C-alpha positions in Angstrom: 12.6 3.9 -30.0 13.6 4.2 -26.3 11.5 7.4 -25.9 8.6 5.8 -27.7 8.7 2.7 -25.6 8.9 4.7 -22.3 6.0 6.9 -23.5 4.0 3.8 -24.1 4.7 2.6 -20.5 3.7 6.0 -19.2 0.4 5.9 -21.2 -0.3 2.4 -19.8 0.0 3.5 -16.2 -1.9 6.8 -16.7 -4.7 5.1 -18.7 -5.1 2.4 -16.1 -5.0 4.8 -13.2 -7.2 7.6 -14.6 -9.7 5.6 -16.7 -11.9 2.5 -15.9 -9.8 0.3 -18.3 -7.6 -2.6 -17.3 -4.0 -1.7 -17.4 -3.0 -5.1 -18.8 -5.4 -4.6 -21.8 -3.8 -1.3 -22.5 -0.4 -2.9 -22.3 -1.3 -5.6 -24.8 -2.6 -2.9 -27.2 0.6 -0.9 -26.7 2.7 -3.9 -27.4 0.8 -4.5 -30.6 1.3 -0.9 -31.7 4.9 -1.0 -30.8 5.5 -3.9 -33.2 4.2 -1.6 -36.0 7.0 1.0 -35.4 9.9 -1.4 -34.4 11.7 -4.5 -35.6 9.4 -6.7 -33.4 6.7 -8.8 -34.9 3.2 -9.7 -33.6 4.5 -13.2 -33.0 6.8 -11.7 -30.3 3.8 -10.7 -28.3 2.6 -14.2 -28.1 6.1 -15.5 -27.4 6.4 -13.1 -24.5 3.0 -13.9 -23.0 3.7 -15.5 -19.5 1.7 -18.7 -19.6 3.3 -19.9 -16.3 2.2 -16.7 -14.6 -1.3 -17.0 -15.9 -1.6 -20.6 -14.6 -0.5 -19.7 -11.1 -2.7 -16.7 -10.8 -5.7 -18.6 -12.1 -5.0 -21.8 -10.1 -4.5 -20.1 -6.7 -7.3 -17.6 -7.0 -9.7 -20.4 -8.1 -8.7 -22.5 -5.1 -9.2 -19.4 -2.9 -12.6 -19.0 -4.4 -13.7 -22.3 -3.0 -12.3 -21.4 0.4 -14.1 -18.2 0.4 -17.5 -19.3 -1.0 -17.9 -22.5 1.0 -17.2 -20.7 4.3 -13.7 -22.1 5.0 -12.2 -18.6 5.4 -15.0 -17.6 7.7 -14.5 -20.7 9.8 -10.8 -19.9 10.2 -11.5 -16.3 11.1 -14.1 -17.3 13.7 -11.6 -19.7 15.2 -8.9 -17.0 15.3 -11.2 -14.3 16.9 -12.4 -16.8 19.5 -8.8 -17.7 20.4 -8.1 -14.2 21.8 -10.7 -14.9 24.6 -11.5 -11.2 25.0 -7.8 -10.0 24.9 -8.3 -6.9 22.9 -4.5 -6.3 22.4 -4.2 -9.5 20.4 -6.9 -8.7 17.9 -4.7 -6.5 15.6 -2.2 -9.3 15.5 -4.9 -11.8 14.7 -5.9 -9.5 11.8 -2.3 -9.3 10.6 -1.9 -13.1 10.7 -5.2 -13.9 9.1 -4.7 -11.4 6.3 -1.1 -12.7 5.7 -2.4 -16.3 5.5 -5.2 -15.5 3.1 -2.8 -13.5 0.8 -0.2 -16.2 1.2 -2.5 -18.9 -0.1 -3.7 -17.1 -3.1 -6.1 -14.3 -2.2 -5.4 -11.0 -4.0 -4.2 -8.4 -1.5 -7.5 -6.3 -1.8 -9.5 -9.5 -1.4 -7.7 -10.5 1.8 -8.2 -7.0 3.2 -11.9 -6.9 2.2 -12.4 -10.2 4.1 -10.4 -9.5 7.2 -10.6 -5.8 7.8 -14.4 -5.7 8.5 -14.0 -8.4 11.1 -11.3 -6.6 13.0 -13.0 -3.2 12.6 -16.3 -4.7 13.9 -14.5 -6.1 17.0 -12.7 -2.8 17.6 -16.0 -0.8 17.4 -17.7 -3.1 19.9 -14.8 -3.2 22.3 -13.7 0.4 22.2 -10.3 -0.1 20.5 -9.0 1.5 17.3 -10.8 0.6 14.1 -8.1 2.2 12.0 -5.4 0.0 13.7 -7.4 -3.1 12.9 -7.8 -2.1 9.3 -4.1 -1.1 8.9 -3.0 -4.4 10.4 -5.1 -6.2 7.8 -3.3 -4.2 5.1 0.1 -4.9 6.6 -0.7 -8.6 6.8 -1.7 -8.7 3.2 1.5 -7.0 2.1 3.5 -9.5 4.2 1.8 -12.7 2.9 1.3 -11.7 -0.8 4.9 -12.5 -1.6 4.7 -16.2 -0.8 5.2 -18.6 -3.8 1.4 -19.0 -3.8 0.7 -15.3 -3.4 -0.4 -13.2 -6.3 2.4 -10.6 -5.9 5.0 -13.4 -5.0 4.2 -15.3 -8.2 4.6 -12.1 -10.3 7.8 -11.0 -8.7 9.4 -14.5 -8.7 8.5 -15.4 -12.3 9.3 -12.0 -13.7 12.8 -12.2 -12.0 13.3 -15.7 -13.3 12.3 -14.7 -16.8 14.9 -11.9 -16.6 17.7 -14.3 -15.6 17.8 -13.8 -11.9 17.5 -16.8 -9.6 15.6 -16.0 -6.4 15.0 -18.3 -3.4 11.2 -18.1 -2.9 11.4 -18.9 0.9 14.0 -16.2 1.5 11.9 -13.7 -0.3 8.8 -14.6 1.7 10.4 -14.5 5.1 12.4 -11.3 4.4 9.3 -9.4 3.3 7.3 -11.0 6.2 9.9 -10.0 8.7 10.1 -6.4 7.4 6.3 -6.1 7.5 6.2 -7.4 11.0 8.5 -4.5 12.0 6.2 -2.1 10.2 3.3 -3.6 12.1 5.0 -3.0 15.4 5.4 0.7 14.4 1.8 0.7 13.3 0.6 -0.5 16.7 2.6 2.1 18.5 1.4 4.9 16.3 -2.3 4.1 15.9 -3.3 2.1 19.0 -5.3 5.1 20.4 -6.6 6.5 17.1 -10.4 6.7 17.2 -10.7 4.8 20.5 -14.2 5.0 22.0 -16.0 6.0 18.8 -19.3 4.3 18.2 -20.7 2.7 15.1 -21.7 -0.6 13.6 -19.9 -3.1 11.5 -20.6 -6.6 10.3 -19.9 -9.5 12.7 -19.2 -13.1 12.2 -21.7 -15.8 13.0 -21.0 -18.1 16.0 -18.3 -20.7 15.4 -19.5 -24.1 14.2 -17.9 -27.4 13.3 -16.4 -27.4 9.7 -18.4 -29.2 7.0 -17.0 -32.0 4.9 -16.5 -29.5 2.0 -14.6 -27.1 4.2 -12.4 -29.9 5.6 -11.5 -31.0 2.0 -10.8 -27.5 0.9 -8.5 -26.8 3.8 -6.9 -30.2 3.2 -6.3 -29.2 -0.4 -4.7 -25.9 0.6 -2.4 -27.8 3.1 -1.4 -30.3 0.4 -0.7 -27.5 -2.0 1.6 -25.8 0.5 3.4 -29.1 1.2 3.8 -30.0 -2.5 5.3 -26.6 -3.3 7.5 -26.5 -0.2 8.8 -30.0 -0.1 8.4 -31.4 -3.6 9.1 -28.1 -5.4 5.9 -28.7 -7.5 4.5 -26.0 -9.7 2.1 -24.1 -7.5 -0.3 -23.1 -10.3 -0.7 -26.6 -11.7 -1.2 -28.1 -8.2 -3.7 -25.4 -7.2 -5.6 -26.0 -10.4 -5.6 -29.7 -9.8 -7.0 -29.2 -6.3 -9.6 -26.8 -7.6 -10.8 -29.2 -10.3 -11.1 -32.0 -7.8 -13.2 -29.8 -5.6 -15.3 -28.7 -8.6 -16.1 -32.3 -9.4 -17.0 -33.1 -5.8 -19.0 -30.0 -5.1 -20.5 -28.7 -8.3 -22.9 -26.3 -6.4 -19.9 -24.3 -5.2 -17.8 -24.6 -8.4 -19.7 -22.0 -10.4 -19.4 -19.3 -7.7 -15.8 -20.3 -7.1 -14.9 -19.8 -10.7 -16.2 -16.3 -10.5 -13.6 -15.6 -7.8 -10.7 -16.2 -10.3 -9.0 -12.8 -10.4 -9.3 -12.3 -14.1 -8.6 -8.5 -13.9 -5.4 -9.2 -12.1 -4.5 -12.0 -14.5 -5.0 -9.6 -17.4 -3.1 -6.8 -15.8 -0.1 -8.9 -14.8 0.2 -10.8 -18.0 -0.3 -7.6 -20.1 2.4 -5.7 -18.4 4.9 -8.6 -18.5 4.1 -9.1 -22.2 4.8 -5.5 -23.0 8.1 -5.7 -21.1 8.9 -8.8 -23.1 8.4 -6.9 -26.3 10.7 -4.1 -24.9 13.3 -6.8 -24.2 13.0 -8.0 -27.8 13.7 -4.6 -29.3 16.5 -3.8 -26.9 14.8 -1.2 -24.8 15.3 -3.1 -21.5 19.0 -3.4 -22.4 19.3 0.4 -22.9 17.5 1.1 -19.6 19.6 -1.5 -17.8 22.7 0.2 -19.2 21.3 3.5 -17.8 20.9 1.9 -14.4 24.5 0.7 -14.6 25.6 4.2 -15.7 24.6 5.6 -12.3 27.9 4.1 -11.3 27.1 3.2 -7.7 25.1 0.1 -7.1 24.1 1.6 -3.7 22.5 4.6 -5.4 21.0 2.6 -8.2 19.3 0.2 -5.8 17.8 3.2 -3.8 16.5 4.8 -7.0 14.7 1.6 -8.0 13.1 1.3 -4.6 12.0 4.9 -4.6 10.5 4.6 -8.0 8.6 1.5 -6.9 7.2 3.2 -3.9 6.1 6.4 -5.6 4.5 4.8 -8.6 2.8 2.1 -6.6 1.2 4.6 -4.2 -0.8 5.9 -7.2 -0.9 3.0 -9.6 -0.9 -0.8 -9.5 1.5 -2.7 -7.3 1.1 -5.6 -9.7 1.9 -3.5 -12.7 4.9 -1.7 -11.3 6.5 -5.0 -10.1 6.1 -6.4 -13.6 7.8 -3.4 -15.1 10.5 -2.6 -12.5 11.9 -6.1 -11.9 13.3 -6.5 -15.5 14.8 -3.0 -15.2 16.7 -4.1 -12.1 18.4 -7.0 -13.9 21.9 -5.4 -13.8 21.6 -5.2 -10.1 19.9 -8.6 -9.6 22.5 -10.5 -11.7 25.5 -8.2 -11.4 26.9 -9.7 -8.2 27.2 -6.5 -6.3 23.9 -6.9 -4.6 22.3 -10.1 -3.3 19.4 -10.6 -5.8 17.0 -11.9 -3.2 17.6 -9.0 -0.8 17.3 -6.4 -3.5 14.0 -7.9 -4.8 12.7 -8.0 -1.2 13.6 -4.4 -0.8 11.7 -3.5 -4.0 8.7 -5.7 -3.0 8.5 -4.0 0.4 8.8 -0.5 -1.2 6.1 -1.2 -3.7 3.6 -2.9 -1.3 3.8 -1.1 2.0 2.5 2.1 0.4 -0.8 0.2 -0.3 -2.0 1.7 2.9 -2.5 5.0 1.1 -6.2 6.0 0.8 -5.5 6.2 -3.0 -4.9 2.5 -3.1 -7.6 -0.2 -3.1 -6.5 -1.5 0.3 -6.5 1.9 2.0 -9.8 2.8 0.4 -11.4 -0.4 1.8 -10.3 0.6 5.3 -11.8 4.1 4.9 -15.1 2.6 3.6 -15.3 0.1 6.4 -14.8 2.2 9.5 -17.8 3.9 11.1 -19.0 6.9 9.1 -18.2 9.3 11.9 -14.5 8.3 11.7 -14.1 8.2 7.9 -12.8 11.8 7.5 -10.2 11.3 10.3 -9.3 7.9 8.9 -8.7 9.3 5.5 -6.5 12.0 6.8 -4.5 9.5 8.9 -4.0 7.2 6.0 -3.0 10.1 3.8 -0.3 11.1 6.2 0.7 7.5 6.8 0.8 6.7 3.1 3.0 9.8 2.4 5.3 8.8 5.2 5.6 5.2 3.8 6.4 6.5 0.3 9.6 7.9 1.8 10.3 5.6 4.8 9.7 2.2 3.2 12.2 2.5 0.3 14.8 4.2 2.6 14.4 1.7 5.4 14.3 -1.4 3.2 17.3 -0.2 1.2 19.2 0.7 4.4 18.4 -2.6 6.1 18.5 -5.1 3.2 20.9 -3.6 0.6 23.3 -1.1 2.1 25.0 -3.4 4.6 26.1 -5.9 1.9 27.4 -3.1 -0.3 29.1 -1.2 2.5 31.3 -4.3 3.2 32.7 -4.3 -0.3 
C-alpha cells in the first residue's frame, strides 16, 4: 500500500506539471481510487476535505479581487512609486515591499508578481536600471509576504501543520520567512543591480496619482480591519475576509461580479485536493509509515535537511502550493518530536519551497521573462535559470543552517 500511495502522489505531481489539468483535481480522483484498493472509504475523502482552508483561500482572494478591480492596488502602487522621488536605488525595494504586502493580504504569489513586476520593470526601462532586478525583487517580495496568516501559502502551511498536530505561531512564521527573504533580496541586489542596465524597450506605466475614491477607501479600510481582527482578536481570517467581501459586494454591486472572478479557484482546488489526498494517506497509515522512515534516518539534523532539499527540488518544477500540502504532514515527527523548534523548521521548509519560484520554469519566473523588453528576454531567461538552480541548492542549505542547525547543535 505504501508504494501504491507514493506512486499516486508521483502521478499527481507529474500529471499536474506535464498536462493542463489541475493537480488538485487529479489528487481528488487519486484519493477516490485509493479507497477502492485500501481499507479507506469514500466518506474518508469528505472527512479529510479542508473546509477551513477553502474558506480562507476564497475569502482573502475575493477581498483582494475587490482591491484589484476597483483600483485600490494601483492607487497604493502609484503612491509608493511617487514616494521614491526619482531615487532609482529605492525602486527595487519598493517592488519588494509592494509585492510582499499584496501577497500578505491575500493575493496569490503569481498575481502579486503579475501586478508589481510590470511597474518596476517599466520604471527600470525608462530610467536605465536593471529590469531583471526589479522583477526578481517582486518575486522575492511575494515569497516573503505569502506566508502571512492571510497569505495563500501561509494559510496552507499553517492549517496543514495544525491538522497534523503541530502548533505554529503565525507571527513567528511570517517574520522568520520575511527576514530570510530580506537577506536573499540583499544578495539579489548585489548580484543583479547591473544586469541589462541601459537596454531600451517599452513597458506599461501607471496613470498619474489621484485621490482615492470612496470604494477604494472602504476597501482599504476593510483590509486594515481584517489585519487588526486577525492580529489582535485572533479572529478566523477566512470568515472575516469573506464578511468584508460580502459587505463590499452589497455596497458596490458593479465591482462585485468582476471581484468574484478573482477568487483563486484553481489554487483552492489544488490546495484542497492535495490536502484531501494526504488526509486519506493518514487514514490508511501511509503517513505514519513515511514518518517512521523520517525518524529512521536517525539524525534530526539530517532529516530536516532532507525535507528542505526535497521541498526545493520539487517546488522548482511543480507547485509550491502542492508540495507544502504534501511535505508538511511528512515532517510531523520533526515538527512535534521536540528536537527541532516546529516554527523554525516549518519556516525553513517554506523558504526552501518558495525561494526557488524565481526559476524560469515557475509561474513567477516566467512572468518576469515575459515582461522584460524583448531584447533582454534570452539573457533574462539564462540568468533566471542559473539563479533558480543556485537557489535549489542554496535556499535549503542556508535556511537549514541558519534556522535548524544551531538549535540541534546545542543539544
